N, C-alpha and C positions, 0 to 999 in steps of 0.2 A: 504494500500500500504506500510505502514511502516513495516508491518510484513515481507514482501518480502525482505526488506533491513536489516532485523534483523540478527545479528551475532548469536543469540540464535537459530534462525531457521536454520542457516547454520550448527551449531553444532548438532542440532537434526537430520538434514538430513544426516550428516556424520554417526551418530549412526545407523540410519535406513538403510543406504547403507551397512554398515558392517553386520548388522543382516540379511538383505535380501540376500546379497551376500553369506554369510555363509550358509544360508538355501538353496540357489540355488546350491551351491557346493555340499551340502549333498544330494540334489535331482538328482545330476548328471550333472549339468551345468559346464561350464568352463569359465574362464575370457577371455574377448575379448580385453580389454585394454592392449596393450603390456607392458606398464610400470608396471601396477598392476600385470599382469601375471608373469612378471620377479620377482617382489618382493615376490609374493606368492610362486614362485618356489624356490627362495633363502632362504626365512625365514619361510615358512609354511603359511597356509591360514590365520590364525588369526594375526600373527605378520606382515605378508606382507601387509594385509589390514590396519592394524594400521599404518604402515610406510607410506602407500599411503595417509592416512588421515592426518598424520603429515605434509607431503609435501603439501597437498591441503591447510591446515590451514596456513602454512608459506607463501604460495603464495597469498591467498585470504584475510585473516583477516587484514593485514596491509593496504590494499587499500579498503577503504569504498565503492568506486564505483564498485568494483568487486563483492561485496557480493550479490547484487540482481541477477546478471548474474549467479553466481555460484549457488544460491538458485534455480533458474529456471532449470539450468542444472541438479543439483542433484535431484530435484523433478522428473525430467524425468528419471533419472537413477533408482531411487527407484521404480517408476511406471513400468519401463522396467523389473526390477528384479522381481516384483510381477507378471507381465505377464508371464515371463519365469517360475516362480514357478507354476503358475496355469497350464500352458501348460504341464510341466513335470508331474504334479500331474494327469492330465487327461490322459496322455499317459500311466502312470503306472497302471491305473485302467481299 
């Protein structure tokens, strides 16, 4: 259970979110989070995603009790990104 509360897990999930989101963009997906969509529109995909991660870290990391909730949320986001990638891959073949 300590792993779920880990700030290292949070950082790892942020990296995985960026990588899976970029892969999904490459496969033809689009961003559904309005804030992240705006950031990627304004700054480009990579820089927009990095800015969204900076914002997430500024919100979550100072409050230890938020880390486990954020980890569960971002684990779901990464899993969703993987599902979208798989779906788009199947559609293209």
